[in-house]
ZAMARGU-4260 file (C-alpha; in steps of 0.2 Angstrom, whole numbers, plus 5000, padded with zeros to 4 digits):
<rodrens>
0) 4898/5208/5007 | 4909/5223/5004 | 4922/5220/4991 | 4937/5225/5003 | 4930/5213/5017
5) 4928/5199/5004 | 4946/5201/4998 | 4952/5201/5015 | 4943/5185/5020 | 4950/5177/5004
10) 4967/5182/5009 | 4966/5175/5026 | 4960/5159/5019 | 4974/5158/5006 | 4987/5162/5020
15) 4979/5147/5030 | 4980/5136/5015 | 4998/5140/5012 | 5002/5134/5030 | 4991/5119/5029
20) 4999/5114/5013 | 5016/5117/5020 | 5012/5104/5033 | 5005/5092/5020 | 5020/5093/5009
25) 5031/5090/5023 | 5022/5074/5028 | 5022/5069/5009 | 5041/5072/5008 | 5047/5063/5023
30) 5032/5052/5029 | 5038/5038/5018 | 5056/5040/5022 | 5052/5041/5041 | 5041/5026/5040
35) 5055/5016/5030 | 5067/5019/5045 | 5055/5011/5057 | 5045/4999/5047 | 5049/4980/5047
40) 5044/4978/5029 | 5045/4990/5014 | 5026/4988/5011 | 5023/4997/5027 | 5034/5012/5023
45) 5020/5023/5017 | 5009/5019/5032 | 5012/5037/5039 | 5006/5045/5023 | 4991/5033/5022
50) 4987/5036/5040 | 4986/5055/5036 | 4973/5051/5022 | 4964/5040/5033 | 4962/5054/5046
55) 4956/5065/5032 | 4943/5053/5026 | 4936/5048/5043 | 4935/5066/5049 | 4927/5073/5033
60) 4909/5071/5038 | 4912/5075/5057 | 4921/5091/5052 | 4907/5096/5040 | 4894/5093/5052
65) 4903/5102/5066 | 4905/5117/5055 | 4887/5117/5051 | 4883/5119/5069 | 4897/5131/5075
70) 4903/5140/5060 | 4918/5139/5048 | 4930/5149/5060 | 4928/5138/5075 | 4929/5123/5065
75) 4945/5129/5056 | 4953/5133/5073 | 4949/5115/5079 | 4958/5108/5064 | 4973/5118/5067
80) 4973/5112/5085 | 4973/5094/5079 | 4989/5099/5068 | 4998/5105/5083 | 4994/5088/5092
85) 4999/5078/5077 | 5016/5085/5075 | 5020/5081/5094 | 5013/5063/5093 | 5023/5059/5077
90) 5039/5066/5084 | 5036/5055/5100 | 5033/5040/5088 | 5050/5042/5080 | 5059/5044/5097
95) 5052/5028/5103 | 5053/5019/5085 | 5035/5016/5085 | 5028/5016/5067 | 5010/5015/5074
100) 5013/5031/5085 | 5020/5040/5071 | 5005/5035/5060 | 4993/5041/5074 | 5002/5058/5073
105) 5000/5059/5055 | 4982/5053/5057 | 4979/5069/5068 | 4987/5079/5054 | 4975/5071/5042
110) 4961/5076/5053 | 4967/5094/5052 | 4967/5092/5033 | 4949/5087/5034 | 4945/5104/5041
115) 4957/5113/5029 | 4949/5106/5014 | 4934/5117/5017 | 4945/5133/5015 | 4941/5134/4996
120) 4922/5131/4999 | 4923/5145/5012 | 4931/5156/4999 | 4917/5152/4987 | 4904/5157/5000
125) 4911/5174/5004 | 4914/5178/4986 | 4901/5185/4974 | 4897/5176/4958 | 4909/5186/4947
130) 4924/5183/4960 | 4919/5165/4965 | 4930/5155/4953 | 4945/5167/4956 | 4942/5166/4975
135) 4944/5147/4974 | 4959/5148/4963 | 4967/5161/4974 | 4965/5151/4990 | 4973/5136/4981
140) 4987/5147/4975 | 4992/5148/4994 | 5000/5132/4990 | 5014/5141/4981 | 5021/5146/4998
145) 5020/5127/5003 | 5030/5122/4987 | 5044/5134/4992 | 5046/5131/5010 | 5038/5114/5013
150) 5052/5103/5006 | 5065/5115/5013 | 5058/5114/5031 | 5057/5095/5029 | 5075/5094/5024
155) 5080/5107/5038 | 5071/5097/5051 | 5077/5080/5046 | 5094/5080/5054 | 5090/5093/5068
160) 5091/5081/5082 | 5106/5071/5075 | 5102/5052/5077 | 5083/5055/5079 | 5080/5058/5060
165) 5064/5068/5056 | 5059/5072/5074 | 5064/5090/5070 | 5053/5090/5054 | 5037/5085/5064
170) 5040/5097/5078 | 5041/5111/5064 | 5024/5105/5059 | 5018/5109/5077 | 5025/5126/5075
175) 5017/5129/5058 | 5000/5123/5064 | 5001/5136/5079 | 5005/5150/5067 | 4990/5145/5056
180) 4979/5145/5072 | 4984/5163/5075 | 4979/5168/5057 | 4963/5159/5057 | 4958/5168/5073
185) 4956/5184/5062 | 4944/5176/5050 | 4926/5184/5050 | 4912/5177/5039 | 4897/5188/5041
190) 4881/5181/5047 | 4872/5184/5031 | 4884/5173/5022 | 4887/5160/5036 | 4870/5153/5040
195) 4872/5138/5051 | 4862/5123/5044 | 4856/5106/5049 | 4865/5092/5040 | 4847/5085/5035
200) 4842/5102/5026 | 4838/5102/5008 | 4837/5087/4996 | 4841/5070/5002 | 4860/5066/4998
205) 4856/5053/4984 | 4847/5066/4974 | 4862/5078/4976 | 4875/5065/4972 | 4867/5056/4957
210) 4865/5072/4947 | 4876/5070/4931 | 4886/5086/4935 | 4889/5081/4953 | 4895/5063/4947
215) 4907/5070/4934 | 4914/5083/4946 | 4917/5069/4959 | 4925/5058/4946 | 4936/5073/4941
220) 4942/5076/4959 | 4945/5058/4962 | 4955/5056/4946 | 4965/5071/4950 | 4968/5068/4968
225) 4971/5049/4967 | 4983/5049/4953 | 4993/5064/4960 | 4994/5056/4977 | 5000/5039/4970
230) 5013/5048/4960 | 5018/5060/4974 | 5019/5046/4987 | 5029/5034/4976 | 5041/5046/4969
235) 5052/5049/4985 | 5054/5030/4987 | 5057/5027/4969 | 5070/5040/4968 | 5078/5033/4984
240) 5078/5016/4976 | 5087/5024/4961 | 5100/5031/4972 | 5095/5049/4972 | 5100/5059/4988
245) 5087/5068/5000 | 5092/5085/4993 | 5087/5079/4975 | 5071/5071/4981 | 5065/5087/4990
250) 5069/5097/4974 | 5058/5086/4964 | 5044/5087/4977 | 5046/5106/4977 | 5045/5107/4958
255) 5029/5096/4959 | 5021/5107/4972 | 5025/5122/4963 | 5016/5114/4948 | 5001/5110/4959
260) 4998/5128/4965 | 5007/5141/4954 | 4994/5139/4940 | 4981/5144/4953 | 4984/5162/4949
265) 4976/5160/4932 | 4966/5144/4933 | 4951/5153/4938 | 4953/5165/4923 | 4955/5150/4911
270) 4938/5143/4918 | 4929/5159/4915 | 4936/5161/4897 | 4936/5143/4891 | 4924/5134/4902
275) 4926/5122/4916 | 4925/5106/4906 | 4939/5111/4894 | 4950/5115/4908 | 4947/5098/4916
280) 4951/5090/4900 | 4967/5099/4899 | 4971/5092/4916 | 4969/5075/4909 | 4980/5078/4894
285) 4994/5084/4906 | 4992/5068/4916 | 4995/5058/4900 | 5011/5068/4898 | 5016/5064/4916
290) 5014/5046/4912 | 5025/5047/4896 | 5039/5056/4905 | 5038/5044/4920 | 5041/5030/4908
295) 5056/5039/4900 | 5069/5034/4914 | 5075/5035/4932 | 5086/5051/4929 | 5083/5067/4939
300) 5075/5076/4924 | 5063/5062/4921 | 5056/5063/4939 | 5057/5082/4939 | 5047/5085/4922
305) 5034/5071/4926 | 5031/5078/4943 | 5028/5096/4937 | 5016/5089/4924 | 5007/5079/4937
310) 5006/5095/4948 | 4999/5106/4934 | 4987/5092/4929 | 4980/5090/4946 | 4978/5109/4948
315) 4967/5110/4932 | 4957/5094/4937 | 4954/5099/4955 | 4950/5117/4954 | 4939/5113/4939
320) 4930/5099/4949 | 4928/5111/4964 | 4920/5124/4953 | 4909/5112/4944 | 4903/5105/4961
325) 4898/5122/4968 | 4884/5122/4954 | 4876/5106/4960 | 4869/5111/4977 | 4860/5125/4987
330) 4867/5134/5002 | 4857/5123/5014 | 4864/5107/5006 | 4882/5113/5006 | 4888/5103/5021
335) 4883/5086/5015 | 4887/5089/4997 | 4904/5095/5001 | 4907/5082/5014 | 4902/5068/5003
340) 4913/5074/4989 | 4929/5077/4999 | 4927/5061/5010 | 4926/5051/4994 | 4941/5060/4987
345) 4951/5056/5002 | 4946/5038/5003 | 4953/5036/4986 | 4969/5046/4992 | 4970/5034/5006
350) 4970/5019/4995 | 4982/5026/4983 | 4994/5032/4996 | 4994/5015/5006 | 4996/5005/4990
355) 5010/5015/4983 | 5024/5006/4993 | 5017/4989/4989 | 5014/4993/4970 | 5032/4999/4969
360) 5038/4984/4978 | 5028/4972/4967 | 5026/4979/4950 | 5039/4993/4949 | 5038/5012/4945
365) 5035/5010/4926 | 5021/4997/4926 | 5012/5007/4941 | 5011/5022/4930 | 5006/5012/4914
370) 4991/5005/4924 | 4984/5023/4926 | 4980/5025/4908 | 4962/5017/4908 | 4958/5028/4923
375) 4962/5043/4912 | 4951/5037/4898 | 4936/5034/4908 | 4937/5051/4916 | 4939/5059/4898
380) 4924/5050/4892 | 4914/5056/4907 | 4918/5074/4902 | 4913/5072/4884 | 4897/5064/4890
385) 4893/5079/4901 | 4897/5091/4888 | 4885/5083/4875 | 4872/5081/4889 | 4873/5100/4893
390) 4872/5105/4875 | 4857/5095/4872 | 4848/5101/4888
</rodrens>
């Protein structure tokens, strides 16, 4: 692929990523608060967020198989259409005070997310070997826009319809999805890059999944996403319990999402310079720092600093894991290899998002974070193991 064309396609994917992440940040910011307004019990407050991850997990395989047949562009357009539908359904759910209709809307947004998760893989496919890690990183950097405008749009839309709190926010999600659809219509992946494949092509899935490198990449992605989702979902509710206002909560989420995506401008370069395993290990160290600050108190600065560290740690782990994963499969095997990875990641995200409300209610913010330490230790040991195995081989 010509270099100009390659850069143009990566830019389109990064722009689409920024819009999709804006929607995701909006749901993460207001989903639990909107759910709490409708739910009969605090344990169901995060159901709309959990439903988003359920939609992503359930649609991951169908999305991958569909794109294997019709191509990336057509699949991505279908995803944006689901986002349009989801925003409308969620708004109607709030109007009629139906938690389950609200959850159905966020389920559709999650289905949109299942398609959008392949933006970074599409970038790796259009990029050459020298640009691949940077291409993945640049697409993920699209989330910087989401960090800046996602919480602002969520806050702006909240009181837009007076007593129907957050209806405006979900209608804004519909508009953003429509804009994303227009941008994705300009995507063009050349035929020599995008070869439609059968889901059964290549090695059987167990042979792919049980490679040591694939397992470590998967564990890294699970750790990064699971811990990040648990912290991000629980924070607005924990801050609300600590009597922080919506404006303060959205500021913390904004800082967190900036931490998630701002490092993407240089994470690819760090991987090239220091190696993917060292970058992933740095992500784990940042997660440990997140836990330390989360335990320091319930003041604004404690939440803000801990969530920034959580975001940067996620960036290093998730981009590192994605880069590592792309080394474990052939072009013919990409559909199932990517789908298995992302489906597993979002099942863990679903569990963490749904359990966040219950964990806060039962054991509290501090104990919930302390319980994450063994998870970090196991992942760190897996990185050490793979590093030694690679050196010996």
